[in-house]
C-alpha positions in Angstrom: 7.0 18.1 -86.0 4.1 16.0 -87.2 1.4 18.8 -86.0 3.4 21.4 -87.2 3.4 19.6 -91.1 -0.5 18.6 -90.0 -1.2 22.2 -90.3 1.0 23.3 -93.0 -0.9 20.9 -95.3 -4.1 23.0 -94.4 -2.2 25.9 -96.3 -2.7 25.8 -99.8 0.3 28.0 -100.5 2.8 26.1 -98.1 1.0 22.8 -99.5 2.2 23.4 -103.0 5.4 24.4 -102.0 5.8 21.2 -99.9 4.5 19.2 -103.0 6.9 21.2 -105.6 9.8 20.2 -103.0 8.6 16.2 -102.9 8.7 16.4 -106.5 12.1 17.5 -106.8 12.9 14.7 -104.5 11.5 12.0 -106.4 14.0 13.5 -109.6 16.8 13.2 -107.7 16.1 9.6 -106.8 15.6 8.8 -110.3 18.7 10.8 -111.8 20.7 8.7 -108.9 19.7 5.7 -110.9 20.4 6.4 -114.2 23.9 5.0 -115.3 26.7 7.1 -116.9 27.0 5.4 -120.7 30.1 3.3 -121.4 30.6 2.3 -117.7 30.9 -0.7 -116.4 29.2 -0.9 -113.0 30.2 -4.1 -111.6 33.5 -3.0 -111.8 33.4 0.0 -109.6 30.9 -2.1 -107.2 34.4 -4.4 -106.8 36.5 -2.0 -106.6 34.2 -0.2 -104.1 34.0 -3.3 -101.9 38.0 -4.1 -101.7 38.3 -0.9 -99.9 39.4 -1.0 -96.4 39.2 2.8 -95.3 35.6 4.6 -94.8 36.4 7.7 -97.1 34.3 6.2 -100.0 32.2 5.2 -97.8 31.3 8.5 -96.4 31.5 9.9 -99.6 29.1 7.5 -101.3 26.8 8.0 -97.8 26.6 11.5 -99.2 25.6 11.0 -102.6 22.7 8.7 -101.9 24.6 5.4 -103.5 25.0 7.5 -106.8 28.7 7.2 -106.3 28.8 3.3 -106.1 25.8 2.9 -108.5 28.2 4.9 -110.7 25.0 7.6 -111.7 25.0 10.6 -113.9 24.7 12.2 -110.0 27.7 10.5 -108.7 29.6 13.5 -107.9 26.2 14.8 -106.5 26.3 18.2 -104.2 29.7 17.8 -103.2 31.3 20.1 -105.5 29.1 22.6 -104.0 29.3 22.1 -100.9 33.1 22.0 -101.3 32.9 25.3 -103.4 31.0 27.1 -100.7 33.7 26.2 -98.1 35.8 27.2 -99.8 34.0 30.7 -100.4 33.3 31.5 -97.0 37.1 30.8 -96.4 38.3 33.1 -98.8 35.9 36.0 -98.0 37.7 35.9 -94.9 40.8 35.7 -96.5 39.9 38.1 -99.5 39.3 41.8 -98.1 37.2 42.2 -102.2 35.3 39.3 -101.2 35.0 40.7 -97.5 33.3 44.0 -99.1 31.0 41.9 -101.4 29.8 39.9 -98.4 28.7 43.2 -96.5 27.3 44.9 -99.8 23.8 43.5 -98.7 21.8 41.5 -101.6 23.5 42.5 -104.4 27.0 41.5 -102.7 25.5 38.3 -101.6 24.2 37.2 -105.1 27.8 37.9 -107.1 29.2 35.6 -104.2 26.6 32.9 -105.0 27.3 33.3 -108.8 31.4 33.2 -108.2 30.7 29.6 -106.5 28.4 28.4 -109.2 31.3 28.6 -111.6 33.6 27.3 -108.7 31.5 24.3 -108.4 31.4 23.7 -112.1 34.9 23.9 -112.2 35.3 21.4 -109.3 32.9 18.7 -110.6 35.0 19.3 -114.1 38.1 18.4 -112.3 36.2 15.6 -110.2 35.1 13.8 -113.0 38.0 14.1 -115.2 40.8 12.5 -112.5 37.8 10.0 -112.2 37.2 9.4 -115.9 40.9 8.9 -116.7 42.1 7.3 -113.4 39.4 4.5 -112.6 39.1 4.6 -116.8 42.6 3.5 -117.2 41.9 0.4 -114.8 38.9 -0.8 -116.4 35.9 1.4 -115.3 35.1 2.3 -118.8 33.8 -0.8 -121.5 36.6 0.7 -124.0 39.2 3.3 -122.7 38.5 5.5 -125.6 38.5 9.5 -126.2 34.6 9.1 -126.5 33.8 7.6 -123.9 36.6 9.6 -121.1 35.1 13.1 -122.8 30.7 11.3 -122.7 31.8 10.2 -118.5 33.0 13.8 -117.9 30.2 15.7 -119.7 27.6 13.3 -117.9 29.4 14.1 -114.1 30.1 17.6 -114.6 26.3 18.3 -115.6 24.9 16.0 -113.4 26.5 18.1 -110.7 25.0 21.0 -112.1 21.5 19.8 -112.0 21.8 19.2 -108.8 23.1 22.5 -107.8 20.0 24.0 -109.8 17.5 22.0 -108.5 18.8 22.8 -105.0 18.2 26.5 -105.8 15.0 26.0 -107.1 13.8 24.1 -103.8 15.2 26.7 -101.9 13.3 29.4 -104.5 9.7 27.2 -104.6 10.2 25.2 -102.3 10.3 24.8 -98.2 13.7 25.2 -96.6 17.2 25.6 -98.0 17.5 23.1 -101.0 21.1 21.9 -100.9 20.6 21.2 -97.5 17.9 19.2 -98.5 19.2 17.4 -101.3 21.9 15.9 -98.9 19.5 14.8 -96.7 17.5 12.7 -99.1 20.6 11.0 -100.0 21.5 10.1 -96.3 17.8 9.0 -95.3 17.9 6.8 -98.6 20.6 4.7 -97.9 19.2 4.1 -94.0 17.0 1.6 -94.5 19.9 -0.5 -96.3 22.0 0.0 -93.3 19.2 -0.8 -90.9 18.6 -4.0 -93.2 22.6 -5.1 -92.8 22.2 -4.4 -88.9 19.3 -7.2 -88.7 21.4 -9.6 -91.0 24.5 -9.1 -88.6 23.3 -9.1 -85.1 19.3 -10.2 -85.2 18.6 -12.6 -87.5 19.1 -16.3 -87.0 19.5 -15.8 -83.4 17.3 -17.3 -80.4 14.3 -15.1 -79.3 15.5 -13.4 -76.1 18.9 -12.7 -77.3 17.2 -11.0 -81.0 14.9 -8.9 -79.2 17.6 -7.9 -76.6 20.4 -7.1 -79.6 17.2 -5.2 -81.6 16.1 -3.0 -78.3 20.1 -2.3 -77.9 20.3 -0.8 -81.1 17.7 0.9 -81.0 18.6 2.3 -77.8 22.0 3.4 -79.2 20.2 5.2 -82.4 18.1 7.1 -80.3 20.9 8.0 -77.3 22.4 9.3 -80.6 19.8 11.3 -82.5 18.7 13.2 -78.7 22.5 13.9 -78.3 22.5 15.3 -81.7 19.8 17.2 -81.1 20.7 18.9 -77.7 24.2 19.5 -79.2 22.3 21.7 -82.3 19.7 23.5 -79.8 21.8 24.3 -77.1 22.5 27.6 -76.8 24.0 30.0 -74.2 22.2 33.4 -74.1 24.0 36.6 -73.4 22.0 39.4 -72.3 22.6 43.0 -73.6 20.7 46.0 -72.2 20.5 49.0 -74.5 20.4 52.5 -72.7 17.7 55.3 -73.7 18.5 58.2 -75.4 16.4 61.3 -76.8 15.2 61.5 -80.4 13.5 64.5 -80.9 11.3 64.7 -78.7 11.0 61.0 -77.3 12.8 59.1 -75.4 13.6 55.4 -77.3 16.0 52.5 -76.2 16.2 51.0 -72.6 15.1 47.6 -74.1 16.5 44.6 -72.6 17.5 41.5 -75.3 20.0 39.1 -75.9 22.6 37.3 -77.9 22.5 33.8 -78.5 25.7 32.0 -79.1 24.9 28.1 -79.9 26.8 25.5 -78.3 27.8 23.8 -81.8 28.8 27.1 -83.1 30.4 25.2 -86.2 28.0 23.0 -86.8 29.3 19.5 -89.0 32.1 21.1 -90.5 34.9 20.0 -87.8 34.4 16.6 -88.5 34.0 17.2 -92.3 37.0 19.1 -92.3 38.6 16.1 -89.8 37.8 13.1 -91.6 38.8 14.9 -94.7 42.5 15.2 -93.6 42.7 11.8 -92.2 41.3 10.0 -95.8 43.3 12.6 -97.8 46.3 10.2 -98.0 44.0 7.2 -98.1 41.8 8.3 -101.0 45.1 9.4 -102.8 47.1 6.2 -102.2 44.2 4.2 -103.0 43.7 6.0 -106.5 47.2 5.4 -107.6 47.3 2.2 -106.7 49.8 2.3 -103.6 49.5 0.8 -100.9 52.4 1.4 -99.3 55.9 -0.4 -97.5 57.1 -0.2 -94.3 56.4 2.9 -92.2 54.4 4.5 -94.7 52.0 1.6 -94.6 51.8 1.6 -91.0 50.7 5.3 -90.8 48.1 4.6 -93.5 46.9 1.9 -91.4 46.7 4.4 -88.4 45.1 6.9 -90.5 42.3 4.1 -91.1 39.1 4.6 -89.4 38.6 1.2 -90.0 41.9 0.0 -87.8 40.7 2.1 -84.8 39.5 0.2 -81.5 40.5 -3.1 -82.8 41.8 -5.0 -80.3 44.0 -7.2 -82.2 46.0 -3.9 -83.4 45.5 -1.2 -80.6 48.8 0.5 -81.6 46.8 1.7 -84.6 43.7 3.5 -82.1 46.6 6.3 -82.2 44.8 8.0 -85.2 42.0 8.1 -83.3 43.6 10.5 -81.1 44.9 12.8 -83.8 41.2 12.6 -85.2 39.9 14.1 -82.1 42.7 17.1 -81.8 41.3 18.0 -85.6 38.0 17.9 -84.1 38.7 20.7 -81.6 41.0 22.3 -83.7 38.4 22.7 -86.2 35.8 23.5 -84.2 37.9 26.7 -82.4 39.3 27.5 -86.1 35.6 27.7 -88.0 33.9 29.9 -85.2 37.3 32.3 -85.3 36.2 33.0 -88.8 32.7 32.9 -88.6 32.0 35.0 -85.6 34.1 38.0 -84.8 33.6 38.8 -80.8 35.2 42.2 -81.3 32.8 43.4 -84.1 30.1 42.5 -81.6 31.3 44.3 -79.0 31.7 47.6 -81.8 28.3 47.5 -83.0 27.0 47.3 -79.8 28.8 50.1 -78.3 27.4 52.1 -81.5 23.9 51.4 -80.5 24.2 52.0 -77.0 24.2 48.4 -75.8 25.9 47.0 -73.0 26.4 43.2 -71.0 25.4 44.3 -67.7 28.4 44.4 -65.5 30.3 44.3 -68.1 32.3 47.6 -69.5 31.5 48.5 -73.1 34.5 47.9 -75.6 37.6 45.9 -75.0 36.1 44.1 -71.5 32.9 43.5 -73.5 35.2 41.6 -76.2 37.1 39.5 -73.5 34.5 38.9 -72.0 32.4 37.5 -75.5 35.5 35.5 -76.2 35.5 34.0 -73.1 32.2 32.9 -73.1 32.7 31.7 -76.8 36.1 29.2 -75.5 34.1 28.1 -73.0 31.2 26.9 -75.6 32.9 25.9 -77.9 35.1 23.6 -75.8 31.6 22.1 -75.1 30.3 21.7 -78.4 33.7 20.8 -79.3 33.2 17.5 -76.6 30.0 17.1 -78.0 30.6 16.7 -81.8 33.5 14.3 -80.7 31.3 12.1 -78.6 28.9 11.8 -81.9 31.7 11.1 -84.4 33.8 8.7 -82.5 30.6 6.5 -81.7 30.5 4.9 -84.9 34.3 4.1 -84.8 33.9 2.4 -81.4 30.8 0.2 -82.6 32.4 -0.7 -86.1 35.7 -1.4 -84.6 34.0 -3.2 -81.4 31.3 -5.3 -83.3 32.1 -4.6 -86.4 29.2 -2.8 -87.3 29.2 -0.1 -90.3 26.5 1.9 -91.0 26.6 5.4 -93.3 24.2 7.2 -90.6 27.0 8.1 -88.4 27.6 10.8 -86.4 28.0 13.2 -89.4 25.1 12.1 -90.8 22.6 12.6 -88.3 23.9 16.1 -87.3 23.1 16.9 -90.9 19.7 14.8 -90.7 18.9 16.6 -87.4 19.8 20.1 -88.2 18.1 20.3 -91.2 14.9 18.7 -90.3 14.7 21.0 -87.4 15.8 24.0 -89.9 12.7 23.1 -92.1 10.4 23.1 -89.6 11.4 26.2 -88.3 11.2 27.4 -91.8 7.8 26.2 -92.4 6.4 27.5 -88.6 7.7 31.0 -89.9 5.8 31.2 -93.0 2.6 30.1 -91.5 3.2 33.0 -88.8 4.0 35.4 -91.5 0.6 33.9 -93.4 -1.5 35.1 -90.3 -0.1 38.1 -90.1 -1.2 38.8 -93.6 -4.5 37.3 -93.3 -5.0 39.6 -90.1 -4.0 42.8 -91.7 -6.2 41.8 -94.5 -9.0 41.5 -92.1 
């Protein structure tokens, strides 16, 4: 990685792109410190600390602390992420959107344009709910129409600006801009979390105990990073052979290739969906000030990941089983709507391709589906381990950090993807230089 970066910095064009990306990241971090006018930040910090669930901690990690600071970037790019997921699902459900997606570059531009409008709409809805819901309870220094409109405008504009910055990074910088914005938000919280772990487990301990605990913490973090790297880079290659055919006076085809099926085909989406469903009732009840009574209160405690793995209340760990089942379900569900074995089999058949030992058509589809189900299960198991480990350490050792399984998957996948993009740009430049010579 460092060798790639060092070589990239020697190339003026790529160096300019890297510096542009870094400049945009500085702008993002500065914006994350600008407070929304008329907001009592102390009140919001106290309210945030009183929440027992991890939903708001999860959200704050994605916003790089902007949510806790109630800055103009408090909503950050979460509306854009939600909008992108909605559009991806709608593309499967709505035939017209599916046609747009298949319509090449023009269709892609139309979908991107619709995604922008949906993003602004979601940001407007979320900012209105925050301004009115929190404002009534003391978030706003003066709860009046002017302050409410100011907060709505600031939060919506902040989310739109970040979306614009992300697109500019994609166009003029390196990597996927939205992913880069997200990763810098997550990384910005890591020093604070490391300091918290040091204060909780290492500080004021005997030297031998402190060293042992520090080694264990580092070993656990490294283990999770290695597991995430293996999960993201692992793939099953399906060999494909193309038959020879005559075109004019020439014999073409006959080459061998493969179809790489990623182990973690759905990425981090299953964990995000599962966490969102588990935390949604908690968020609604928290915003409405409803604590629940009787059976309802027990259900909310079961859904709260902060109660899992607690030795005093083991019954609440039933929620963990629900979480695991949701992760596995969404791993299969999301892959089923983004990867179509039948379409792949038909494309192979039209181009004279076949899997050695498997007949084209339906047998190939069934073979691909069987392999896909197998690797999805392996990927879901890996995702479950990565997602559950932070809950285990939180429940047993009360170690709460923002760089849990979801954050690590995002960090590792974005870094690997960005490195690949830089390497490809360097390769293209070398080809251009060779042709010019």
